[in-house]
C-alpha positions in Angstrom: 106.4 102.9 74.1 103.6 103.9 71.7 100.6 105.7 73.2 98.2 102.9 72.3 100.2 99.7 71.8 98.7 96.7 70.2 99.0 93.5 72.4 98.3 90.0 71.0 97.4 87.4 73.7 97.7 83.8 72.6 96.3 81.7 75.4 93.7 78.9 75.5 92.6 79.7 79.1 89.5 82.0 79.0 89.9 83.4 82.5 93.5 84.3 81.9 92.6 86.2 78.7 89.9 88.0 80.6 92.3 89.0 83.4 95.0 90.1 81.0 92.5 92.3 79.2 91.3 93.8 82.5 95.0 94.5 83.4 96.1 96.0 80.1 93.2 98.0 78.8 93.4 100.7 81.5 97.0 101.2 80.4 95.6 102.0 76.9 96.6 98.7 75.3 94.5 97.5 72.4 94.2 93.8 73.1 93.5 91.1 70.6 93.0 87.5 71.7 93.5 84.0 70.2 92.9 80.7 71.9 94.9 78.5 69.5 98.2 78.6 67.7 96.6 78.8 64.3 94.3 81.7 65.3 97.2 83.4 67.0 99.4 83.2 63.9 96.6 84.7 61.8 96.1 87.5 64.3 99.8 88.2 64.4 99.8 88.6 60.6 96.7 90.7 60.6 97.3 92.9 63.6 101.1 93.4 63.5 101.2 93.7 67.3 103.7 95.8 69.3 104.0 92.9 71.8 102.9 89.3 71.9 102.0 87.4 75.1 102.2 83.7 74.5 101.2 80.7 76.6 103.2 77.5 76.0 100.2 75.2 76.5 98.0 75.5 73.4 95.6 72.8 72.2 96.8 72.6 68.6 100.6 73.1 68.8 103.5 73.2 71.3 104.1 76.7 72.4 107.8 76.4 71.7 107.1 75.6 68.0 104.7 78.6 67.8 107.5 80.8 69.3 110.0 79.5 66.7 107.5 80.1 63.8 106.7 83.6 65.0 110.4 84.4 65.2 111.0 83.4 61.6 109.2 86.6 60.5 108.0 88.6 63.4 110.4 90.7 65.5 107.8 92.0 68.0 108.8 91.4 71.7 107.4 88.1 73.0 106.6 87.6 76.6 105.9 84.0 77.7 103.0 83.9 80.2 102.8 80.3 81.5 101.9 78.1 84.4 104.9 75.9 83.5 107.6 76.5 86.1 110.2 74.0 84.7 113.5 75.8 84.4 114.7 73.8 81.4 111.5 74.9 79.6 112.1 78.5 80.5 115.7 78.3 79.2 114.4 76.8 75.9 111.8 79.5 75.5 114.3 82.3 76.2 117.0 80.8 74.0 114.3 80.2 71.4 113.5 83.8 70.9 111.3 84.9 73.8 112.2 88.2 75.4 110.9 87.4 78.9 109.1 84.8 80.9 106.4 85.4 83.6 104.8 82.6 85.6 101.0 82.3 86.3 99.6 83.4 88.6 101.1 86.8 87.8 101.1 90.2 89.4 99.4 92.9 87.4 102.0 95.5 88.2 104.9 93.2 87.2 103.2 92.2 84.0 102.8 95.8 82.9 106.3 96.6 83.9 107.8 93.8 82.0 105.8 94.8 78.9 106.9 98.4 79.2 110.6 97.2 79.3 110.1 95.1 76.2 108.6 98.0 74.2 111.3 100.5 74.7 113.0 101.6 71.5 115.4 98.9 70.3 114.3 96.5 73.1 117.3 94.7 74.5 119.4 97.8 73.9 119.5 100.8 76.2 117.8 103.7 74.4 120.7 106.0 74.5 124.2 106.0 75.9 123.3 106.1 79.6 121.7 103.8 82.2 120.9 105.0 85.7 119.9 103.0 88.8 120.3 104.8 92.1 123.8 106.2 92.2 125.0 103.9 89.4 125.6 105.6 86.1 126.6 103.6 83.0 127.9 105.0 79.7 127.1 102.3 77.3 129.1 103.6 74.4 132.4 104.0 76.3 131.8 101.0 78.7 132.3 103.1 81.8 130.3 102.7 85.0 130.5 105.1 87.9 129.0 105.2 91.4 128.8 108.8 92.7 131.4 109.8 90.1 133.7 107.1 91.3 134.8 104.8 88.5 133.9 101.1 88.9 137.0 99.1 88.2 135.8 96.0 86.4 138.2 93.3 85.1 137.8 92.6 81.4 135.6 89.5 82.1 133.5 91.3 84.6 133.1 94.2 82.2 132.0 91.8 79.4 129.4 90.2 81.6 128.1 93.5 83.1 127.6 95.2 79.7 126.0 92.1 78.3 123.4 92.5 81.0 123.2 96.3 80.4 122.4 95.6 76.7 119.4 93.5 77.9 118.4 95.8 80.8 115.3 94.6 82.6 115.3 91.3 80.6 116.1 87.8 81.8 119.4 86.7 80.3 120.1 83.0 80.5 123.4 81.6 81.8 123.9 79.9 78.5 123.7 83.2 76.7 126.2 84.8 79.0 128.6 81.8 78.6 128.3 82.1 74.8 128.8 85.9 74.8 131.7 86.1 77.2 133.5 82.7 76.8 132.3 81.7 73.4 130.9 78.4 74.7 127.9 76.9 76.5 130.1 74.5 78.4 128.6 74.2 81.8 132.0 73.6 83.4 132.3 77.4 83.2 129.2 78.0 85.4 131.3 78.2 88.5 133.4 80.9 86.9 130.2 82.7 85.9 128.8 82.7 89.5 132.1 84.0 90.9 132.3 86.9 88.4 128.7 87.8 89.0 129.4 87.8 92.8 132.4 90.1 92.2 130.3 92.5 90.1 127.7 92.7 92.8 130.3 93.5 95.4 131.7 96.3 93.2 128.1 97.7 92.8 127.4 97.5 96.5 125.9 100.7 97.9 124.9 102.1 94.5 121.2 101.4 95.0 118.8 100.1 97.7 117.9 97.4 95.2 119.9 94.4 94.2 121.0 95.6 90.7 122.0 92.2 89.3 119.3 89.8 90.2 119.4 86.0 90.1 116.4 84.3 88.4 116.5 80.8 89.9 119.1 78.7 88.1 118.1 80.1 84.7 120.2 83.3 84.5 120.4 86.9 85.6 118.5 90.2 85.1 119.8 93.8 85.4 117.1 95.2 87.7 114.9 98.1 86.5 112.9 99.7 89.3 109.1 99.6 88.6 108.5 103.0 90.1 109.6 106.5 89.1 113.3 107.4 89.7 114.6 110.9 89.9 117.7 111.8 87.9 120.4 114.3 88.6 119.9 117.8 87.2 122.8 117.4 84.8 121.5 114.2 83.3 121.8 114.2 79.5 118.5 114.3 77.6 119.2 111.0 75.9 119.8 109.1 79.1 118.2 105.7 79.5 116.6 106.4 82.9 114.5 103.9 84.9 111.4 105.9 85.0 108.2 104.8 83.5 109.2 101.2 83.9 
C-alpha cells in the first residue's frame, strides 16, 4: 500500500462523504469527492485514484452502470459502499467488477481494513508464495497447505476451491464465481455440492486459527478471512511471505 494513497469517493450523500473523509484522512489518504456519476468519472480520469469507493444510488446514473464504465478502462480496486442490502444486487456488483462490498452504516475499522486488503500489490493475488493465518501456512505456488507442519490433505475439488479463495484473500468471492472456476458452470444445481466441499474444507482447517478462516457472507459467497490486527509470524518465515499483518 502506498504511503499516501489517493481515494476517490463517489457518493451523493453529504454526511457519508464527510464521515469517510474523517475516517480515511488520519490514515494518510488523500480523499477526493464526487456527488454524481458524471463528476465521479471526471475525477477518476483526473486523479487516477489508488482506490475507488462507490455508492450504487447516484442521482444521474445507476451505480452498476458507473461500475461497468469504470471497469472498461480503470483497474483501480473498487469498493461498493451502499445502504442497499439486497443480495442479488451485491452479486451483480461483485460479478460486474467490484472488489468488495460494505454496507452502510459501516464500521470505521472494517472500512480501513477492507481498503488495505484491496491495495496490496496485485490485489486479488497473494503478494508472494505464502499465506499465514494462525497455524495455517499456504504455499501458493505449489498448492500446499500445512497446519503446524502437518500437510492438509485436500481432494482435488477442495484444493481448487480453497486456492481460488486464497487467490482472493480477504475479498468476497461469489458462489457463482466459485462455480465457474471449479466446475466451469454457474448452474445453481451445483450449490449443494459447493456447500458440502466448503464444509469439508473448514473441518480440515479446524484448529488452525481461533478465527473462522473460510467465512460465509450471507448467501452471496465466501471470504478467506484476514485478521484485522497484527499477527506474529514464525522466526523462519520467508521474507516474501504474504502475512496477515497491517490488514
